[in-house]
C-alpha positions in Angstrom: 96.2 138.4 195.2 92.5 139.0 195.0 90.8 135.8 196.1 87.0 135.3 195.7 84.9 132.9 197.6 83.5 130.0 195.6 80.2 128.4 196.6 79.4 125.0 195.2 75.8 124.0 194.5 74.0 121.0 193.1 72.8 121.3 189.5 70.4 119.3 187.5 71.8 116.9 185.0 71.3 117.9 181.3 68.5 116.3 179.4 69.5 113.0 177.7 68.1 111.7 174.5 68.6 107.9 174.7 66.0 107.0 172.1 67.6 109.2 169.3 69.4 107.1 166.7 72.9 108.3 165.7 73.3 110.1 162.4 75.2 107.8 160.0 78.2 109.6 158.6 78.0 108.4 155.0 80.3 109.6 152.2 77.4 111.8 150.9 77.0 113.4 154.3 80.8 114.2 154.5 80.8 115.4 150.9 77.9 117.8 151.7 79.6 119.1 154.8 82.9 119.6 153.0 81.1 121.4 150.1 79.4 123.8 152.6 82.6 124.6 154.4 84.6 125.1 151.2 81.9 127.4 149.9 81.9 129.5 153.1 85.7 129.6 153.0 85.5 130.9 149.5 82.9 133.5 150.4 85.1 134.7 153.3 88.3 134.6 151.3 89.8 131.9 153.5 92.2 129.5 151.9 93.1 127.3 154.9 91.1 125.8 157.8 92.7 124.7 161.1 90.5 122.5 163.3 91.3 122.0 166.9 90.8 118.5 168.2 91.6 116.6 171.3 89.9 114.0 173.4 87.5 116.4 175.0 86.9 118.7 172.0 87.0 116.4 168.9 83.5 117.0 167.6 84.5 119.6 165.0 87.2 117.3 163.7 84.8 114.3 163.6 82.2 116.5 161.8 84.5 116.7 158.8 86.6 113.5 158.9 84.5 110.8 160.6 87.4 110.4 163.0 87.1 111.1 166.7 90.6 112.0 168.1 91.5 110.2 171.3 94.8 111.9 171.4 96.2 115.4 171.2 96.0 118.0 168.5 96.8 117.6 164.9 96.1 119.5 161.6 93.4 118.4 159.3 93.0 119.1 155.6 89.8 117.4 154.6 90.5 117.9 150.9 94.0 116.5 151.0 92.8 113.6 153.2 90.5 112.5 150.5 93.1 112.9 147.8 91.6 116.1 146.4 93.1 119.2 145.0 94.7 121.3 147.8 93.5 124.5 146.2 89.9 124.1 145.0 89.7 127.7 143.8 92.0 127.3 140.8 
């Protein structure tokens, strides 16, 4: 095996923004995000979207669903989750 030496160093903490208010995820916000994604999918000829989400990487899932996964992976269909048509292009 080819082992390489690793040297640890102290790094500065990333900048924090404690005075910034969170963005409320209203129904209008989610509808706008969904519309943008569906439009881009249509432009690219994509008819399904798989979103990876787990405890450490749940932001993309939360972006569309308002749900932050504290567990392991699971598929998300934002259109079906809201009771919409599974194929918006017909």
